[in-house]
KOLKE-202283 format. One record per residue (C-alpha): x, y, z; residue number from 1; residue in three letters. Coordinates in Angstrom, 1 decimal, always signed. Layout:
// KOLKE-202283
     c1     c2     c3 fise paro
      X      Y      Z  NUM  Ala
...
//
This chain:
// KOLKE-202283
     c1     c2     c3 fise paro
  -14.7  +21.3  +30.9    1  Met
  -15.2  +24.8  +29.6    2  Ser
  -17.0  +25.6  +26.3    3  Glu
  -15.7  +28.2  +23.8    4  Pro
  -16.1  +31.8  +25.0    5  Gln
  -17.3  +34.5  +22.6    6  Pro
  -14.7  +37.1  +21.6    7  Thr
  -14.5  +39.8  +24.1    8  Gly
  -15.6  +37.8  +27.1    9  Val
  -13.4  +38.4  +30.2   10  Ser
  -11.0  +35.7  +31.1   11  Gly
   -7.9  +34.2  +29.7   12  Pro
   -6.8  +35.6  +26.3   13  Thr
   -7.3  +33.5  +23.2   14  Thr
   -3.5  +33.1  +22.9   15  Ala
   -3.3  +31.8  +26.5   16  Ala
   -6.2  +29.3  +26.0   17  Arg
   -4.6  +28.2  +22.7   18  Phe
   -1.3  +27.6  +24.5   19  Ala
   -3.1  +25.8  +27.3   20  Ala
   -4.9  +23.5  +24.9   21  Gly
   -1.7  +22.8  +23.0   22  Ala
   +0.0  +21.8  +26.2   23  Thr
   -2.8  +19.5  +27.2   24  Leu
   -2.7  +17.7  +23.8   25  Val
   +1.1  +17.5  +24.0   26  Ala
   +1.1  +15.9  +27.4   27  Val
   -1.6  +13.4  +26.3   28  Ala
   +0.4  +12.5  +23.2   29  Ala
   +3.5  +12.0  +25.2   30  Met
   +1.6   +9.8  +27.6   31  Ala
   +0.3   +7.8  +24.7   32  Ala
   +3.8   +7.2  +23.4   33  Asn
   +5.0   +6.1  +26.8   34  Val
   +2.2   +3.6  +27.1   35  Leu
   +2.8   +2.3  +23.6   36  Ala
   +6.5   +1.7  +24.6   37  Tyr
   +5.4   +0.1  +27.8   38  Gly
   +3.3   -2.4  +25.9   39  Leu
   +6.3   -3.5  +23.7   40  Arg
   +8.5   -3.6  +26.7   41  Leu
   +6.0   -5.8  +28.5   42  Gly
   +6.1   -8.2  +25.6   43  Gly
   +9.9   -8.3  +25.7   44  Asn
   +9.8   -9.2  +29.4   45  Trp
   +6.9  -11.6  +29.6   46  Leu
   +6.8  -13.5  +26.3   47  Leu
   +9.2  -16.1  +24.8   48  Asp
  +11.1  -15.1  +21.7   49  Thr
   +8.6  -16.7  +19.2   50  Asp
   +5.5  -15.3  +20.8   51  Glu
   +7.1  -11.9  +21.3   52  Asn
   +8.1  -11.8  +17.6   53  Gly
   +4.5  -12.6  +16.6   54  Ala
   +3.2   -9.8  +18.9   55  Leu
   +5.7   -7.3  +17.5   56  Gly
   +4.6   -8.1  +14.0   57  Ala
   +0.9   -7.8  +14.9   58  Leu
   +1.5   -4.5  +16.7   59  Ile
   +3.3   -3.1  +13.7   60  Ala
   +0.4   -4.2  +11.5   61  Leu
   -2.0   -2.6  +14.0   62  Leu
   -0.1   +0.7  +13.7   63  Thr
   -0.2   +0.7   +9.9   64  Val
   -3.9   -0.3   +9.9   65  Ser
   -4.7   +2.5  +12.3   66  Ser
   -3.6   +5.1   +9.8   67  Val
   -7.3   +5.3   +8.9   68  Leu
   -7.8   +6.9  +12.4   69  Gln
   -5.4   +9.7  +11.5   70  Val
   -6.9  +10.2   +8.0   71  Gly
  -10.5  +10.4   +9.2   72  Thr
   -9.4  +12.7  +12.1   73  Gln
   -7.8  +15.1   +9.7   74  Thr
  -10.7  +15.2   +7.3   75  Val
  -13.2  +15.6  +10.1   76  Ala
  -11.1  +18.4  +11.7   77  Ala
  -10.9  +20.3   +8.4   78  Val
  -14.6  +19.9   +7.6   79  Arg
  -15.5  +20.9  +11.2   80  Thr
  -13.3  +24.0  +11.2   81  Ala
  -14.8  +25.1   +7.9   82  Lys
  -18.3  +24.4   +9.1   83  Gly
  -19.3  +22.6   +5.9   84  Asp
  -20.2  +19.1   +7.1   85  Ser
  -22.8  +17.4   +9.2   86  Asp
  -21.1  +15.9  +12.3   87  Pro
  -23.5  +12.9  +12.5   88  Glu
  -22.8  +12.0   +8.9   89  Arg
  -19.1  +12.2   +9.6   90  Leu
  -19.6   +9.8  +12.4   91  Val
  -21.5   +7.4  +10.2   92  Thr
  -18.7   +7.5   +7.6   93  Ile
  -16.2   +6.8  +10.3   94  Gly
  -18.1   +3.8  +11.5   95  Val
  -18.5   +2.4   +8.0   96  Arg
  -14.8   +2.8   +7.2   97  Leu
  -13.7   +1.3  +10.6   98  Ser
  -15.9   -1.7  +10.0   99  Leu
  -14.5   -2.1   +6.6  100  Ala
  -10.9   -2.1   +8.0  101  Ser
  -11.8   -4.8  +10.4  102  Ser
  -13.5   -6.8   +7.7  103  Ala
  -10.5   -6.6   +5.4  104  Val
   -8.1   -7.8   +8.2  105  Leu
  -10.6  -10.6   +9.1  106  Leu
  -10.7  -11.8   +5.5  107  Ala
   -6.9  -11.7   +5.4  108  Ala
   -6.5  -13.6   +8.7  109  Ser
   -5.5  -16.9   +7.0  110  Pro
   -2.9  -15.2   +5.0  111  Val
   -1.5  -13.4   +8.1  112  Leu
   -1.2  -16.7   +9.9  113  Val
   +0.9  -18.1   +7.1  114  Ala
   +3.0  -15.0   +6.4  115  Val
   +3.7  -14.1  +10.1  116  Leu
   +3.9  -17.7  +11.3  117  His
   +1.3  -17.1  +13.9  118  Leu
   +0.5  -20.0  +16.4  119  Pro
   -3.2  -20.0  +15.4  120  Ser
   -5.9  -18.0  +13.7  121  Leu
   -7.1  -16.3  +16.8  122  Trp
   -4.3  -13.6  +17.1  123  Pro
   -5.2  -12.4  +13.6  124  Ala
   -8.9  -12.4  +14.5  125  Val
   -8.2  -10.3  +17.6  126  Ala
   -6.2   -7.9  +15.5  127  Leu
   -9.2   -7.4  +13.2  128  Ala
  -11.4   -6.8  +16.2  129  Ala
   -9.0   -4.2  +17.7  130  Ala
   -8.5   -2.2  +14.5  131  Val
  -12.2   -1.2  +14.1  132  Gly
  -12.8   +0.7  +17.4  133  Pro
   -9.4   +2.4  +17.2  134  Leu
  -10.1   +3.7  +13.7  135  Asn
  -13.6   +4.8  +14.6  136  Ala
  -12.2   +7.0  +17.4  137  Ile
  -10.5   +9.2  +14.7  138  Gly
  -13.8  +10.9  +13.7  139  Ile
  -14.5  +12.0  +17.2  140  His
  -11.0  +13.3  +17.7  141  Met
  -11.3  +15.2  +14.4  142  Gly
  -14.6  +16.8  +15.5  143  Leu
  -13.0  +18.0  +18.7  144  Leu
   -9.8  +19.1  +16.9  145  Gln
  -11.7  +21.1  +14.3  146  Gly
  -13.9  +22.9  +16.9  147  Ser
  -10.7  +23.7  +18.9  148  Glu
  -11.9  +21.8  +22.0  149  Arg
   -8.4  +20.9  +22.8  150  Phe
   -9.1  +19.9  +26.4  151  Gly
  -11.6  +17.2  +25.4  152  Arg
   -9.2  +16.2  +22.6  153  Leu
   -6.5  +15.7  +25.1  154  Ala
   -8.8  +13.5  +27.2  155  Val
   -9.8  +11.4  +24.2  156  Val
   -6.2  +11.0  +23.2  157  Thr
   -5.3   +9.8  +26.6  158  Ala
   -8.4   +7.5  +26.8  159  Val
   -7.6   +6.0  +23.4  160  Ala
   -4.0   +5.4  +24.6  161  Ala
   -5.1   +3.7  +27.8  162  Val
   -7.6   +1.6  +25.9  163  Gly
   -5.1   +0.5  +23.3  164  Arg
   -1.9   +0.1  +25.3  165  Ser
   -3.4   -0.3  +28.8  166  Gly
   -5.9   -2.8  +27.6  167  Gly
   -3.1   -4.7  +25.8  168  Gly
   -1.0   -4.7  +28.9  169  Leu
   -3.9   -6.2  +30.9  170  Ile
   -4.5   -8.8  +28.3  171  Gly
   -0.7   -9.6  +28.3  172  Leu
   -0.6  -10.0  +32.0  173  Leu
   -3.7  -12.3  +32.0  174  Ile
   -2.9  -14.6  +29.1  175  Gly
   +0.8  -14.1  +28.4  176  Arg
   +0.3  -14.4  +24.6  177  Ser
   -0.2  -12.4  +21.5  178  Ala
   -3.8  -13.3  +21.3  179  Phe
   -4.7  -12.1  +24.8  180  Trp
   -2.7   -9.0  +24.3  181  Thr
   -4.6   -8.1  +21.1  182  Leu
   -7.9   -9.1  +22.7  183  Leu
   -7.1   -6.6  +25.5  184  Gly
   -6.5   -4.0  +22.9  185  Val
   -9.8   -4.7  +21.2  186  Ala
  -11.8   -4.5  +24.5  187  Val
   -9.9   -1.4  +25.6  188  Gly
  -10.4   +0.2  +22.2  189  Gly
  -14.2   -0.4  +22.3  190  Ala
  -14.4   +1.2  +25.8  191  Leu
  -12.4   +4.1  +24.6  192  Ala
  -14.7   +4.6  +21.6  193  Leu
  -17.7   +4.8  +23.9  194  Val
  -15.9   +7.5  +25.9  195  Ala
  -14.9   +9.4  +22.7  196  Ala
  -18.6   +9.3  +21.6  197  Tyr
  -19.7  +10.9  +24.8  198  Val
  -17.0  +13.5  +24.9  199  Leu
  -17.7  +14.6  +21.2  200  Ser
  -21.4  +15.1  +21.9  201  Arg
  -21.2  +19.0  +22.1  202  Pro
  -19.8  +19.1  +18.5  203  Val
  -22.2  +16.5  +17.2  204  Arg
  -25.1  +18.8  +18.2  205  Arg
  -23.9  +21.4  +15.7  206  Ala
  -25.8  +21.7  +12.5  207  Ser
  -24.1  +21.3   +9.1  208  Gly
  -24.6  +20.2   +5.5  209  Ala
  -22.9  +17.8   +3.3  210  Gly
  -20.4  +15.1   +4.0  211  Ala
  -16.9  +14.2   +2.7  212  Pro
  -16.6  +11.7   -0.1  213  Arg
  -14.9   +8.4   +0.7  214  Ile
  -12.2   +9.4   -1.8  215  Ala
  -11.4  +12.5   +0.3  216  Glu
  -10.9  +10.4   +3.4  217  Val
   -8.9   +7.7   +1.6  218  Leu
   -6.7  +10.5   +0.1  219  Gly
   -5.9  +11.8   +3.5  220  Ala
   -5.2   +8.3   +4.8  221  Cys
   -2.9   +7.7   +1.8  222  Ser
   -0.9  +10.9   +2.6  223  Ala
   -0.5   +9.9   +6.3  224  Met
   +0.6   +6.4   +5.3  225  Leu
   +3.1   +7.9   +2.8  226  Ala
   +4.4  +10.1   +5.6  227  Met
   +4.7   +7.2   +8.0  228  Leu
   +6.6   +5.1   +5.3  229  Ala
   +8.9   +8.0   +4.4  230  Leu
   +9.9   +8.7   +8.0  231  Val
  +10.9   +5.0   +8.4  232  Asn
  +12.2   +4.3   +4.9  233  Ala
  +15.9   +4.8   +5.9  234  Asp
  +15.6   +2.3   +8.7  235  Leu
  +14.3   -0.4   +6.3  236  Leu
  +16.9   +0.4   +3.8  237  Leu
  +19.7   +0.2   +6.4  238  Ala
  +18.4   -3.2   +7.4  239  Arg
  +18.6   -4.3   +3.7  240  Ala
  +22.1   -3.0   +2.8  241  Val
  +24.1   -2.8   +6.0  242  Leu
  +25.6   -5.7   +8.1  243  Pro
  +23.4   -6.8  +10.9  244  Ala
  +25.5   -5.2  +13.7  245  Glu
  +25.6   -1.9  +11.8  246  Val
  +21.9   -1.9  +11.1  247  Ser
  +21.4   -2.4  +14.8  248  Gly
  +23.4   +0.8  +15.4  249  Glu
  +21.3   +2.5  +12.8  250  Tyr
  +18.1   +1.4  +14.6  251  Ala
  +19.3   +3.3  +17.7  252  Val
  +20.0   +6.4  +15.6  253  Gly
  +16.5   +6.1  +14.1  254  Ala
  +15.1   +6.5  +17.6  255  Ile
  +16.6  +10.0  +17.6  256  Leu
  +15.1  +10.7  +14.2  257  Ser
  +11.6   +9.5  +15.3  258  Asn
  +11.9  +11.6  +18.5  259  Ala
  +12.7  +14.7  +16.5  260  Ala
   +9.8  +13.9  +14.2  261  Tyr
   +7.2  +13.2  +16.8  262  Trp
   +8.2  +15.9  +19.4  263  Ala
   +6.5  +18.9  +17.6  264  Pro
   +3.5  +17.0  +16.2  265  Gln
   +1.1  +18.9  +18.5  266  Val
   +1.9  +22.0  +16.5  267  Val
   +0.2  +20.5  +13.4  268  Ala
   -2.7  +19.3  +15.6  269  Val
   -3.5  +22.7  +17.0  270  Val
   -2.8  +24.6  +13.8  271  Ala
   -5.0  +22.5  +11.6  272  Leu
   -8.3  +24.3  +12.4  273  Pro
   -6.8  +27.7  +11.7  274  Arg
   -5.2  +26.4   +8.5  275  Leu
   -8.5  +25.2   +7.3  276  Ala
   -9.9  +28.7   +7.9  277  Gln
   -7.2  +30.1   +5.6  278  Gly
   -5.1  +31.8   +8.3  279  Gln
   -1.6  +31.8   +6.8  280  Arg
   -0.2  +33.2  +10.0  281  Arg
   -0.9  +29.8  +11.7  282  Ala
   +1.4  +28.2   +9.2  283  Leu
   +4.1  +30.8   +9.6  284  Val
   +4.0  +30.5  +13.4  285  Val
   +3.7  +26.7  +13.3  286  Gly
   +6.8  +26.5  +11.0  287  Ala
   +8.8  +28.7  +13.3  288  Leu
   +7.9  +26.6  +16.3  289  Val
   +8.6  +23.3  +14.6  290  Val
  +11.8  +24.6  +13.0  291  Gly
  +13.0  +26.0  +16.4  292  Thr
  +12.3  +22.7  +18.1  293  Thr
  +14.2  +20.8  +15.5  294  Gly
  +17.2  +23.2  +15.7  295  Leu
  +17.3  +22.8  +19.4  296  Ile
  +17.3  +19.0  +19.0  297  Gly
  +20.2  +19.1  +16.4  298  Val
  +22.3  +21.4  +18.6  299  Leu
  +21.7  +19.1  +21.6  300  Ala
  +23.0  +16.1  +19.6  301  Thr
  +26.0  +18.1  +18.4  302  Leu
  +26.9  +19.1  +22.0  303  Val
  +25.8  +15.9  +23.8  304  Ala
  +25.8  +13.2  +21.2  305  Gly
  +27.1  +10.6  +23.6  306  Asp
  +24.2  +11.3  +26.1  307  Leu
  +21.6  +11.2  +23.3  308  Ala
  +22.8   +7.9  +22.0  309  Val
  +23.0   +6.4  +25.5  310  Ser
  +19.4   +7.5  +26.2  311  Val
  +18.2   +6.1  +22.8  312  Ala
  +19.6   +2.6  +23.3  313  Gly
  +21.3   +0.5  +25.8  314  Lys
  +24.7   -1.1  +24.9  315  Gly
  +27.9   +0.2  +23.4  316  Asp
  +26.9   +2.7  +20.7  317  Tyr
  +29.6   +5.3  +21.5  318  Ala
  +30.7   +5.3  +17.8  319  Gly
  +27.3   +6.6  +16.8  320  Leu
  +27.7   +9.9  +18.7  321  Ala
  +29.3  +11.7  +15.9  322  Asp
  +26.5  +10.9  +13.5  323  Glu
  +23.6  +11.6  +16.0  324  Ala
  +23.0  +15.0  +14.6  325  Trp
  +22.3  +13.6  +11.1  326  Leu
  +19.4  +11.6  +12.5  327  Phe
  +18.0  +14.5  +14.6  328  Ala
  +18.2  +16.8  +11.6  329  Ala
  +16.4  +14.3   +9.3  330  Ala
  +13.6  +14.0  +11.9  331  Gly
  +13.3  +17.7  +12.2  332  Ala
  +13.0  +18.0   +8.4  333  Gly
  +10.2  +15.4   +8.4  334  Trp
   +8.4  +17.3  +11.1  335  Ala
   +8.4  +20.4   +8.9  336  Leu
   +7.2  +18.3   +5.9  337  Val
   +4.4  +16.9   +8.1  338  Asn
   +3.3  +20.5   +9.0  339  Leu
   +3.2  +21.5   +5.3  340  Phe
   +1.4  +18.3   +4.4  341  Leu
   -1.2  +19.2   +7.0  342  Thr
   -1.5  +22.7   +5.5  343  Ala
   -2.0  +21.2   +2.0  344  Arg
   -4.8  +18.9   +3.2  345  Ile
   -6.4  +21.7   +5.1  346  Ala
   -6.3  +23.8   +1.9  347  Ala
   -8.1  +21.1   -0.1  348  Gly
   -5.1  +20.1   -2.3  349  Ser
   -5.3  +16.9   -4.3  350  Arg
   -2.7  +14.2   -4.8  351  Trp
   -0.9  +15.3   -1.6  352  Val
   +0.6  +11.8   -1.2  353  Ala
   +2.3  +11.7   -4.6  354  Ala
   +5.4  +13.9   -3.7  355  Pro
   +5.9  +11.8   -0.6  356  Leu
   +6.0   +8.5   -2.5  357  Trp
   +8.3  +10.2   -5.0  358  Gly
  +10.6  +11.2   -2.2  359  Ala
  +10.7   +7.7   -0.8  360  Ala
  +11.7   +6.4   -4.3  361  Leu
  +14.5   +9.0   -4.5  362  Val
  +15.7   +8.0   -1.1  363  Glu
  +15.8   +4.3   -1.9  364  Ala
  +17.7   +5.0   -5.2  365  Leu
  +20.2   +7.3   -3.3  366  Gly
  +20.9   +4.7   -0.6  367  Val
  +21.3   +1.9   -3.1  368  Leu
  +23.5   +3.9   -5.5  369  Ala
  +26.0   +5.3   -2.9  370  Trp
  +28.7   +2.7   -2.3  371  Arg
  +30.3   +1.5   -0.2  372  Pro
  +27.2   +1.1   +2.0  373  Tyr
  +27.7   +2.6   +5.4  374  Ser
  +25.8   +4.0   +8.3  375  Leu
  +27.0   +7.5   +7.5  376  Thr
  +26.0   +7.3   +3.8  377  His
  +22.5   +6.0   +4.6  378  Thr
  +21.9   +8.7   +7.2  379  Ala
  +23.2  +11.4   +4.9  380  Thr
  +20.9  +10.3   +2.1  381  Val
  +18.0  +10.4   +4.6  382  Ala
  +18.9  +13.9   +5.7  383  Leu
  +19.3  +15.2   +2.1  384  Leu
  +15.9  +13.6   +1.2  385  Thr
  +14.3  +15.3   +4.2  386  Ala
  +15.8  +18.7   +3.3  387  Ala
  +14.8  +18.4   -0.3  388  Gly
  +11.3  +17.4   +0.7  389  Ser
  +11.0  +20.5   +3.0  390  Val
  +11.8  +22.7   +0.0  391  Val
   +9.3  +21.0   -2.3  392  Val
   +6.6  +20.9   +0.4  393  Ala
   +7.1  +24.6   +1.1  394  Leu
   +6.8  +25.5   -2.6  395  Leu
   +3.7  +23.3   -3.0  396  Leu
   +2.1  +24.7   +0.2  397  Thr
   +2.7  +28.4   -0.8  398  Arg
   +1.3  +27.8   -4.3  399  Ser
   -1.9  +26.3   -2.8  400  Arg
   -2.5  +28.4   +0.3  401  Thr
   -1.7  +31.6   -1.6  402  Gly
   -4.8  +31.0   -3.7  403  Ala
   -7.0  +29.6   -1.0  404  Ala
   -9.9  +31.7   +0.1  405  Pro
   -9.9  +33.1   +3.6  406  Arg
  -12.7  +31.7   +5.7  407  Val
  -14.0  +34.0   +8.4  408  Pro
  -13.0  +32.9  +11.9  409  Val
  -15.8  +31.8  +14.1  410  Arg
  -17.0  +34.1  +16.9  411  Ala
  -16.0  +31.6  +19.5  412  Ala
  -12.5  +31.5  +20.9  413  Gly
  -10.3  +28.6  +21.6  414  Val
  -11.4  +26.2  +24.3  415  Ser
   -9.2  +24.0  +26.4  416  Thr
  -12.2  +21.9  +27.3  417  Gly
//
């Protein structure tokens, strides 16, 4: 893998290397999503209803618990891009927080057994063992992201996905149970952590001073958790207020919303180092790319709503085709909010999660107040909330980044390796 080249060195332009790195990360992220879907599909095929229900609940809890990975990655990327932190101290903080996340889940294991109706204590213990390594990978991904080593970041992203979902599939095939599946995730995650540690070695050699406070990391984690909750709030509300059959249709529409949200995530990943350096152009270009991607998705659902719905879910959901664009538009809005959220974190803003939790409350009140309850009403409230959140996020981002000092760009160019 290539190392960053100084400015002026012959070879691919910085823009070309930046695009190549973004492509690699995008492909790795797409592969990770496919593997995650494959793990859930494997549970559907190989487990009985009760065991598969337990596995689904545990995987959902694993996803929420792994938000620490995203938070630590973001903080490490910002600190690395600004050059104001010691990489080894960042790794130490990541290890401590990941061990703490495992310890919390281990202590809560008896409660999880009772609440989730698990067959024994062991699946909850395996979940606790799996969370730690996956969260610890976040620091190494952040070091590579902040130093713009996108090639290595893509490899670590793929390795982490193979460790998590691939390890889970191997465990599922061996033991045909939730416990063996989570045990496979734990083993695969540990092996992936070793690979991430090796691949981040060039960045860890760099000198630095200082380290982020725990509150800084937890603040970023809180923001990412709020974003995750906000994107899925309408699905939970639909389940609560709509008839079971209609909420099932809404779940299919929510797949379109999530696809529109996740599709341009790579933009925030590759833009974060430049945003941390105070380059406003990165935000403008990123917003144009994310917005254009969202617009294409909305137009596609308007023109081919039947096709989009048939791809999103099997069964007869033809009646959902006319509302498909509402879901795509809401997802596109959340993608823009996520980009602006990333920019605020990069600029050192505080309380970045508060507006997101506020938006979730507004959305809940809107859905509950608009009667009669219907799929269209719920989707419309979600879209209006997303649109309003884009405006608020843009205003907050402009007020913060406008006053942010510009950090000189490093002499090294972008590396795809």
